N, C-alpha and C positions, 0 to 999 in steps of 0.2 A: 652705484659703486659696488663692483663684484666682490663678493666674500671669498673667503677660504673654501667654504663649504661646512658641511658638519664633520665634527671629530667623531672619536670611536663612541662617546656618550651621547652625541647629538646635543651637548650643552654648549653654548656660546656667550660671551659676554657682550656689552654693548657694542662693542667694535667689530664683532662679528669673528672674533679669534677665539679658536677652542680653549679649554681649561690650560691644558699643559703649555700650550703657545702663549695664552696670556700671562701665566705665571713666570715664563722665560722672559717674556718681554718686560713684565714688571719688574723682575730682578735686575735685568739689563738696565733699565731707566734707574734703578736704584743705584746700581754701580756707577753709572755715567754721571749721576747727579753728584756721587761722592768725589769721581776723579774730577770733575769740574770744578767743585770746591776744594780739591786738593785733599781728599778723604784718603785714609791710608788702605792699602790691600794688602790682605794676608797672603803671602806666598805659599804657606801649607794648605790653605783653603784651595788655592788654584792647583796645586799639585794634586791634591785630592780629588777635586771634580775631573781633572784629566784622566787619573787612573780609573775613577769610576766610568767615565764616557768609554775608555777602551773596553772595559770590562762587560758594558751593557751592548756595545757596537761591535765587538770581535766574535767572528765566527767560532765555535769552540774547535779548539786544537791549533789557533792562530797564536804563534809567540808574541809576546808583549814587544813593542818595538822602542819600549823605554821612554818615548816622548811624553811630557807631561800634557801638552796639549792646552794650556790655560794662557798662554798669552795672546792677546790680540794681535792681529796682522794691522800694520798701519802703513797706509798708502798715501803719499803727498800727491795729492791731486792739484796740477797746475791749471786751476780754474779760476776765472775772476771772481770777485765778489758777487754776490746776488744782484747787486744794483747795476753791474756792468755786464754780466754774463749774458749772451744772446743764445738762447737753444737752437734758433734757426741757422747761426752761422758758426756754431762751437765745432770746432775740428775733432774734438773727441766725443762727438754725439756716435752713439753706437745705433744698431738697427732696432733697438727696443725704444728708442725714443718715439714717443707718441706724435703722430703728425696732427696738424692743428684740426681740432674740432673733434677727434676721436675720442678725448676725454679718459677718464681714469679706467675705463672698462675694456681698453684695448689689449686684446690677447694676440701675443707675436709667436711664431713658430720656431723661431731659431735665433742664434747669435753667432758671429763669426768666431767666438772662441770654441764653439763645438766642433768645428771643421778642420782644424790644425793642431798641432802640438802646443803651440805657443812656446815663449822662450823660457829657457831653465833660469829659475831665480831661486837664491837660497831658501828666501821665506816662502816660496810656494810650494816646496815639496815637488816628488816625481808626478810626472803626468800618469793619471789613472784611467784607463779605458772604461767605457760604458759596459756593464757587467748584465746582460739580461737574466732573468731567473728561468731556468728550464722548467717545461711543463710538468705538472704532476707535483709541484713544491707547493706546500701551503706556506703562505705569508704571514707573519707576525705583524703587530702594528709597527714594529721597527723597520720593516721591509727586508727582514731577513728571514730565510727558512726556518721554521721551527721544527725540529727533529721530533720531539716527545711533546708529553702534555704537560699539565701543571709543575711535574717535578723536575722536568728537564728545561723549564723556562730559566734562563740567566736573570738574576736579581741585582738590583744596585745595592750598595753597602748603606744605604739610608733604610730607616724601618720601613718594611713594605711586606704586604699581604698578597696573595693571589686567590680569588673569589670565583664561584662560578657565577652565572648570570642570575641567581635569584639573591646573591649576596653572602653565601654561605662559604665560610673561610676554608680553603683548601690547603694553603701552605704559608707559612709565615718564616721570615728569616730572623737570624739571630739579633740582628739590631731591634727588631720590633718588639721580641719577648723580652730583651733587656730593658726597653723603653716602657713597656706596658707592664714588668713585673711579671710575668707569666711563663711557666714552664711548657715546653711543648709537649712532655710525656705526662703531664700531671691532667688526669681526665677532669678534675676539678676546675683547675684554673687556666688550663691551656687553652689558646684561641681557635685549634682546629675543630671545625663542626660548627662553630657558633655564627650567629648572623653579624654582618659588620655593624647593624645597628645596635648592638649589644656592646659593640667595643666602643664606637665613635659616635659621638652625638653632636648636634649642631650644624651649621652651614661649611662647605668645604673652606671657604675663605679664612673661616675662623671657629674651627671645630674645637671639641674636646675629646681626648683619649681617655678612656675609663680603665684606670690600673686595676691589677688584682685587689690592691688593698683598698680600693675605693677613691683613691685620691685621682685628681684630674690634671691632664697634662694639654697645654693649648697647642694646637698643631694646624697646620694648614694641609688639606688633602689633596692630592693629584692622583687623577684617575686615568687609565688608557686600557683600550681594549686589546685583546690578544686573540686573534681570529675570531669564531663566531661565539664561543662558549666561555671564554676566560676574561677576567678584568684584572689587572695590576692596579693596586692601592698603595701609594706611597705617602707617608706622613712626615712632613717638614716641621719639626718643632720650633714654634715661634719664641722669641726673646731669649735665643739660645747662642746668638753671635753668629747667625746665618750669613754666608760671604759669597764669595766668586765661586767656591765649591759647589755651593748648592745650585747657584746660577747655572754653571757650566752643565751640572748633571740633570738639571730641569730640561735645558735647551736639547742636550743630546736625547734624552727620553722620548721627547716630542718631535725630534728630527727637526728642530728650529735653529736657525742662526741668525745673528742680528748684526746690524752694522750702524754706524754713525758718521755723519758727515759734519764737521765743525765748520759754520759760515765763516767764522773771523779768520781762521788759519787755511781754510780749505783743505783739510786733513780728513781722509777716509779711514776709519778703524772698522775691522771685521773681527767678530768674536772666533774663537778657536773652532767653536761648532759649526760656524758657518764655513770656515776653511775645509773642515772635514766635509761639510755636505758637497762643497765643490769639487773636492777631490773625488768623493764618492760618485758624482755624476759626470766625472771626466771633463769637468769645465775648468778651463784657464781663465780666472776671472780678471786678469790684467793683459788682454792683448793688445795687438798694435793699435786698435781704435780706442783704447783707453778702458778704464775700470768697466765690469759688467754694470755696476751699480750707475754709471755715469747717464745713462739715458734718464733714469728717475730723477737723479740730482739735477739734470739740466732743465726736466720739465717743472720740477718743483720751484726751482728758481725762477724760471720764467713766470710761473704763478705769482711768486712774491713781487717780482718786478711790476707785474701789473695789478698788484694790489688784492690778489685773492687771499682772503681769510679762511683757515683752517683746512686747507687743501691737503689732499692727499692723494695717491696714485697706487693702483693695484693692476699687475699683469701676471699672467699665468705663462710661464715659459716651458714649452714642450722640447722635449730631449728625444733622441734614439732610444728605442727599446721600451717605449711606453713610459718613459720616466717624464715625471710633471714637476716644476718648482713653481711655488706662489710666492710672488715677490709684492709685498705691501710696503710703502714709504710715506711718512708724515711728516709734518714741520712741527718741531717744538719750540715753545717759546717760554722768555722768561716772565716774570710775574707781571711786567709791565705790557707784555705782549711781543717785546721785540723778540725777532726769530733768532734763535740761538744755534739750532743745529737740525739735520734731517735724521730721522730715525727710520732705519729699514729692518724689516723682518723678512727673511726667506724661509719658507717651509718646504719640505719634501712630500708632495702630494700623491706620489706615485701609488703607495699603498693604497691610499684612500679612493684614489680614482678607480684603480682595478677592483676594489671592494665595492664601489658603486656600480662599475661596468658589470661586475658579475651579478650585483644584485638585480640591476635593470634586466640583464640577459635571463635570469632566474623567473623575474617577475614576467618577463615577455613570455617564457615558456608555460607558465603556470596560467597566464591569460589565454594562451592560445588552447591549452588543454582543457581550461574550464568552458572555453566558447565551443568546443567540438562535443563537449558531454551532452547526452540526451537527457540528463536530469538537470533541474534547475538549481541554480546555485545563486544565493542571495548573501551578501555581507551588510552586517549592520554595525553601527559604531556603537559606543558604549550607551548613549542615550536611546537607542533603539531605531535610529534612523538608516535608510538604506544608503550605502556608500557606492555599491555597486552590483551588478546583477548580469548573468550570461544570458544569451539568446534563447536558451530553452525556457527559462523562467519567464521571460517576457512573452513568450508564446503562450504558456500556461496562462499568464495574467491578462494576455490581449493587450499588451503595452508595447512602448520602446524603452529603452535605458535612459534616455533623458528625462521622461515624466516619472520613471520609477525613482531615480536618485532623489534623495531628501525625504522620500515618504516614511512616514513612522510605521512601526510595526502594528500598533494598534489601529491605523488607519486600513491596513492590510486585512484585518480580521472582518470576516463576513458576519460574525454574530459578536454582541456587545459582551465585553469581558472585563472583569475587575482588574484594574490598574494597579500596579505596586506603587510604592511612594515615587520611584523615580520614572514613572511614567510607562513601564513596559506592561505588556498584556502576560497572562498566564503561562501562554506558551512559550515565552520568550525568558527563560529563567538563568538568574547569574550562578554559574556552576565554575569551578576551578578550570583553568586552560588544560588542554589535552583532549584526545579523542576519546580515552578510557572514561571520562567524565562526562561524556556527552549523553544524549538522551534521545529517544525516538516517539512520535506521535502517530499511531496507525491512520487517523482521519482527522484533518483540520480544515474547515471550510475558510477559504479566503476568497477576497472580493477581487472580481475582475473588473477591468475598466469601464464595462458596460453596465455594472451594477449588479450582475449575476453573480453567483457563486460557484466556486469550484472546490472540490475536495481533494486534499493532498496529502499524501504520507510524507511526514516531515521528520528529519534529523537536524539535531542542535549540538554543536560545540562550540567551545570558546576558544580562541586562538590570540596571540599577542601581535599587535602592529610593530614597525619598526622602531616606534618611541616606547614601546612597552606597553601601550594602552590596550585595553582589552576590546576584543572583536567578537562579535557572534557569527559565526559561519554557519549558515542555513542551507541544506539541500532538500528538495522538494520533488515529487513527481505526482502527476495527474493521476488518483486513483478513483475519479468519477465514475467510469464504466466499471470497475472491479468492485466498487461499493454497490453499484446499482445491479450487478449480477448476483452480488452476496445478498441482497434485499431481495431479490426475486427467489433465491433458493430458499431464503428464511420464510417468504411469503407462501412458497409452495406448501408448506404445511399446514397452513391456515387458511388460505385464501382459495376459492374455486377458480380454476384456470379458465373456464368458460364464460362465467358471468361476473367474475370478481366480486363475488359476495362472499362472506365468511362460510368456511365449509363445516362440516360437521363438528370437527374437533375443535374449531374455535367456538362454534355455538354451545358446545357442551362446557368449555372455559367460562365462556360469559354467564351462562345459567348459574353455574357453581358459585360464582362471585356474587351473584344476586341473592342466590338462597343462603349465603353465609352472611348477607348485609341486614341492617334494620328493616329495609322495606321487603323483606321476604312474602307477607301477605298480599302485595300488590302484584306479583309476578304472575304472568300469564304466558303459555305457550300455545301457539295455533300452529298445527302441522297440515300441510295443503297438499295432494298428490292430484296430478292432471287425469282426467279421467280418458282412458284408452288413448293415451299419448302414443302408444305403439304404432296406431294406424296412422297418424301422422308421419313418422320415420318410415314405415312401409309403403305408404301411398305417394308422399311427396318427397321423400328422401331425408337423410340424416341433417343435411345442409339447412333446409326448412326447419327441421326440428329444433336445431341449435339455434336459428335464428328466433324461433318462437319462445325459446328458454330465455334468450337475452332480453327479448322485448319485455316479458314479464317480471325479469329480475329489475329491469330499468323501471317499471311501473311500480313495483314495490319500493324501491329505495326513494321514489319522488314523493309517492302519495300516501304512505303510512303515516297514521297519527306520530304525535311528538312523542319521543321516549320508546319507540318500537325499532327493531333492528331485524333485517330479512338475512337470512342464510340459505344456502342450497346445500340439502343433505345428500343427496344422491339423483343421478336420473332426473325424473320429472317431479321430485318431491323437494318442497320449499318449507321451512318453518319461520315463523315470526316470534320475535322475544321481545315481551313488552315488559318494562321494568315497574311501571304503576298503570293498570287497567284502569283506573279513575280517569287519566288523561284521554283514554279512547271511548268513554262512554260505557266500561264495563266489559266484562269477558266475552259474553255473547255477541254484543255489538261488534267488539273487534273481529270475530270470528266471521261474521256475516261482511265485514269489510273485506277481509282477506279473500274471502271466497268470491267477491265482487271483483277485486283486483286480478284474480286467477281467472277471470271468465272474460274471453275475448274472442275476436274473429280475426284470422288472418287470411290474406289473399295471395296464394301462390299459382302462378300460370293462368291468372284470370277467373281462379276458383276459391270462393270464400269457404274457410274452414271454420267451423265454432268449436271452442276448446270451453271445457268447464272442468272444475276443481272440487273434489271431496276434501272438506276440513274437519279437523278434530282439535278441541282444546282442552286444556289440563291446567289445573291450579294446584299449587301445593298442598299436600296434604299436611294433617298436624304432625305427623312423624317428623322429629327432628333430624332423623338420618336420611331424610329423603335427598338424593343426589339428583343431579342433572339427568343423567343418563335414565333413571326411573321415570322423571317427568316427561321426558321426550317420548319414553315408550307409551306411557299412559295417552299422550296426544296421538301416538300413531294407532293405537287400539281404537281410540274413537273415531279416527278418520277412517280406518278399514270398516267400521260398524256403519257408518254413514255412507260409504261407498256401497256397502251391500243393500242399503235400503232403496238409492237413487243416485242419479247423478247430479254433481253439485249440491248435494246436501251437507248439513253440518251436524257433527257429533259431538257429543260432551263426556269427558271421562268421568262418569259418575261411579260409586262405589262398587257397583255390579260390573261395570266394564273393566274396572281396575282388578276385582278379583279375577274376572274372567282373563284378563291378560296375565296376571300374577300364575293363573292355573296353566296358562299356555307357555308362559316362560318355564315353568316346571316340566311341561310336557317336551319341550323344546329340548331341555338338558338331557331328559330320559331318552328321546329320540336318537339324539346324538351319541348317548352310551350305547344304545340298542344297535346302531350302525356299526361303531366300533367293535362291539363284542360280538357281532354276527348274531343278533337274536331275532332277527326279522326272517320272515319265510315267504316263498313264492307259491302261487297258483296259477295254473295253467288254463286257459279256455280255448279250444280246438278250433281251428278254422277248418269248414269243410267244404267240397264241391257240392253241386247239385245231387249227385248221387251218394253223399254221406261220407266219401272217403275223405280222410284226415290229411289236408295237405300242410297245415302249419299250426303252432300254437302261440297265442298272446300271454307274455310273462305278467302277471298280476301281482303286486306288492301286497303283503299282510303283515299286521303287526300284532303278535300275541303278548299283549301287556300282562306281567305277573298279578296285578293288583284289578286293571280294569278290564282283563279279558281281552277280547279281540277288538283291536281299535280299528275303526273303519277308515279308508284312504280318505274319505271325505273331509275326515277331522284332523288327521296327523298330516296331509300333504299342505294345506294352508300353512301350518306351523312351520313345516320344513323351508316353506317358501319364504315366509318372514324371517326365518332364521338363517336365511343363506344355506340351506343344506341340500338343495335340490342337486346341485353336482357330486356330492358325495353320496348321495341316495340313488342318481343314475348310474355312478360308476359300482356300487354294492350290487344292483339288480344286474347290470351287464356281466359282471363277474359270475355271479351266482347261475344266472341263466345259463350262460355258455358252459360252466362247469357240469350242471345238470343235464343240458341237452347234450352235452358230448356222450353221455351215456345212452343214448336212444338209437345209436347207430343199428344196435341188432334189430330195432323194430323198423328200419327203413329210414331214407334220407328225409327226414321231417326237419323243418326249419321251426327257428324260435325267434318271434317278435318281441323286440324291446322297446317301450316307450321312451323317449329322452326329451326331458325338459329343462336340465341345467347343463349338460354336458351337451354342447352344440357344436356344428361344424364350424362355427367361428372361432372357437378354442383353438389356440395355436397348436395345442397337443391333441387334438380330436383324433386324426388318423393313426398317431402313434398310440396312443391309449388303447383305441379299438384293436388294433393289431396285435399289440402287445398282449392283450386280455385272450385274444383268439390263440395266440401262440402258447400262451400258459396253460390254457385249460383244453387244448387239443381239438376244438371246435372248426372245423372248415369254413373258410369265409362264405361259400355259397349256402351254408344252413343259417345264417345271421339275416334278419331283417331289422333295420332301424327305422321306428316310426317315429316322425316330427308332425308337429302341428303346422298346419298351413301357413301361418303367420312367420314361423321361424326359418321357413324357405323362401320367403320373399325378398329380394335385393340383397342376396348374399355378396359378400366381398370375394373378391377374385381369388385369395387364399383358402377361402371356406370351399369355393367351387372344386379348386384344385384337391383339397383333401377328399371331397366326396368322389370326385373322378377317380382317385387313386384307389379308393376303397371298393368302388364299382368295378373297376378293372381286375380287382382280387376276386371278385364274385359277391360282394357284400350286395343286398338290395335296401332300396330306401322306399317308404310307403308314405303317403300324406294322409295324416290322421285328421278326422273330423273336418274333411272337405267340404267346402259350401258355407261354414259357418264365420270365417273370415271376412275381410274386406276386399279380397281381389274378385275380379270377374272372373267368368268361366275361360275368356280368352287368355288368362294368367296361366291356366293349367299346363300348355304346351311350354313354358319357360320353368316349371318346376323341377326341379334335378331329381326324378323319383320314378319309381318302376311300377308301383301300385297306388292306386287311388282308394281309400275307404270312405264310403259313403256315410255321412254322419246318421246317428240315429234320429236325429230330428226330422229328418225326411223319411227314415223308414217306418217309423211310428204311423205315420197317416197315409201311406203310400197306397193301401189299399181302398181307402175311403175318399181322401184329398187329392182332386185332380191335381192342384198346384204341387204338392209333394211328389206326385206320379210324375209330373212334367219335369221338374227339377232332376229327380233321380235318374229320369230317362237321358237328360241331356247331358248329364255327368257321364253315364255309362257310354253313350254314344261317342262323345268326345274322347274319352279315354281309349276307346277301342280304336278310334281313328288315329290316334296317336301313338298306337302300340302298347298301352299299358293295361295293366289288368285291373279289376275292380273288385272290392270287397265290401259287402255290406254289414254294418255292425248293429247289434242290437235288436235282431231278429227273434220275435218271440211267440209268433202266430203263424200258422198255416197259410193264411191269407197273404201275410207279408212275404212269407217266402214264395207262394205263388206267383204274386206279383213281380217281386225281384228277379225270380228266373225268368219271368215273361219278357223284361226289358233286356236281358242279356247279362245279369249280374255273374262274374266268374265264381265266387266263393262268398260263404256265408259265416256269422259268427252270431251266437245268442243263447239265450237259455232254451229256444225250441230245440238245440240239438245237445248241449251240454252246458251246465253251470261250470265257473272256475273250479279246477280240480287239483288236490295236492299231487304232487310230484309222482307218488306211487300210484295213484289211481290213473294219472296221465299216462303212465307206462303201461297199464292194463289196456286203457283204450287203445294205445298205438299198437300193442300185441294184437288187437281184434281187427285193426286196420281200417275199421268203418263204423260209423255211428248211424243210428236210425233216422230215417228222415220222413216227413209225411208221406202216406201211401200214394197220395196224387203225385207225387215227385218220383216214386221210384222208377228206375230206368232198367228195361228187361236185359 
């Protein structure tokens, strides 16, 4: 059986009729019972109801027509008694008569009375056309346009309140304030601003009004909605002689009309509100086909003849202009079950149906919008179960809406979470409704259908369902990639990019934590550095070197004893951190284990390469202020001491080693200050031709220490290398040598040679720094020679070669220092981007006695000459060496045989003389 549908509050009685309609029908039943029993009807009450109905239903500004509207219309229906009536052959049957088999749910689309004016009758009133409501006009629950808000709403004369959706009182009419004993202007006792539950308690059917003096008044509560935000609440005082006035008032407020059909007299009665309802809809209820109710009367009578018990009938009558009337009829019986009358209720459903259509359209628009959103949307009910989900969230969770609906929020959580007493996980919290009360979670792990997790950024707010129940609205987006990128950025500061081992910063943090713990005495650091690793990069390429480092890192991770952690400090240097050396058999056993793990053989291009490492170990000193950086420095010093002794050796950070390291640390600080304060000096060693003419001079650095005296380069250069000062030292030498050599112009075009060990062509600023220094000092490019060791010139990257080519184009010359001591073959000489080759003193020393040294030196000179390069022999100390070198064609010579390194002023004197003395046997006439 079809229902009227939901009313403004969504509350329905057992018969499916909304509260105002139920009240109206109940009052109508009471009145009919009294009339059937001969009960009196108060004329004043009927007049009051008519005036109140017109006040409610009249558009503001419409004059009162003066009709009380309380009298029922009585129509004598010439219909046979139920036992004799035959609906199939009844000539008064209208088009609403349900055909056999359609049942009470049949919905008809029209009635003949809608398509013609109908006869003029004194009791029917003038014919009213159907009046559609214009676009843009807001409808009230009465079906009339609402020109204003709560203050503009017309109220009945009965005690009435206007409340917002939360139940807060916005307006009260005088009848209510009088009944409640409250003054509207009194802040203490006035109803405005109070919640309805503080004024009325109990069920609507039998409630109690709390008066200002604390006494209670028995009332019946009738509610109806006005628009989307307001609710009108009227109180009917019980036990106070309620009569036809209240019945008519209730019917008009609910836009409900009633009719009765007395079976005994075949008389049809319509209430005044029903007549108004028909007139407002433009219907002539008594057309040539008989009363509009005749269809339902005939159908119910047929049911009675067929012995149907408890039958009723319901149809929806569609009218032009989107008007809709809901018509329900049923059989009323006496106490003994004998049918007495038929009772019908007609309700104007136009506003309700319009609101439903608008609600459906709004819901459809919202659904379409949510479906198009790239952000996932989930809707949970109050128990935390999924009601609906959009396609985006289904894609995130790799599922379909059908499988997602009904799933609990706890089941979607990828990690176990404590549940609240109502079964909700921590991330789904009950908050007051509204976006302002929502909250966000930056990263929440949710479970996908395949069991994997996905990290989502989640926003949660609480909204209201149509029936007022709370709903959780959750939006989420996949932040897995964003989280992974952030993790990479975070790990970049603590993880080595190549080997994925902890880096120096992470290693120091770990050691500091161990030194601060109770197991401090068991901590051991073992530092290992690969021996001659640079030859792997220079001979086999950097890719081979990277592969070797990754292989060694994997061996350390897999094979170190329990409680040990490997880290990469820099380049080819590793450190192993042991939290308890007893687990590894003691400190020295651990050191030898690390050395063995770093000793390996790698095959590249079919050629095996043996790799060894020197290691040093350090244990914490009794000093409680010892930090991780200190302990690591001690281990590195022990490693360098082992490297000095032999390849693959093991060193221990003894007290002597520690004191030496501490001394070197102080020396490093002093050297750094000496560079910054320009307290270093240069000496120059001449480079001469075979006839003693000075061709150039090599700049050699010296450190006159205020306490130690002159510190030899062999002592402070290793300190500078370990302290990362070589680049700063090179820049100081380049600037100073260029500035001092610029003053030699009066003595001739003599070039100055500068050794570089920290500032190399691979430096992105190499060419810019060299050119800038020459411009600042005024030294011509052609008077600068840059000397680099052989290994730094092998396998140069393209940008380094481009920098060197740029400087050569400006006049700068490059020299290969210590040629023949590296790991390149003589054939590589042609690939070196240099104009001068310096024969190392290792071959010069024995050239006069050792045939091998003589042969190597000759090969270098011959190859250089063939390639257009000049040669310089360094470390020449004897006349025999000079004679042998001159004999194989060396172009220039450098060594103590000609001059020791000279201060800048003595170098000026040599340049002024223009020539140095050479052995007599080499004099040229």
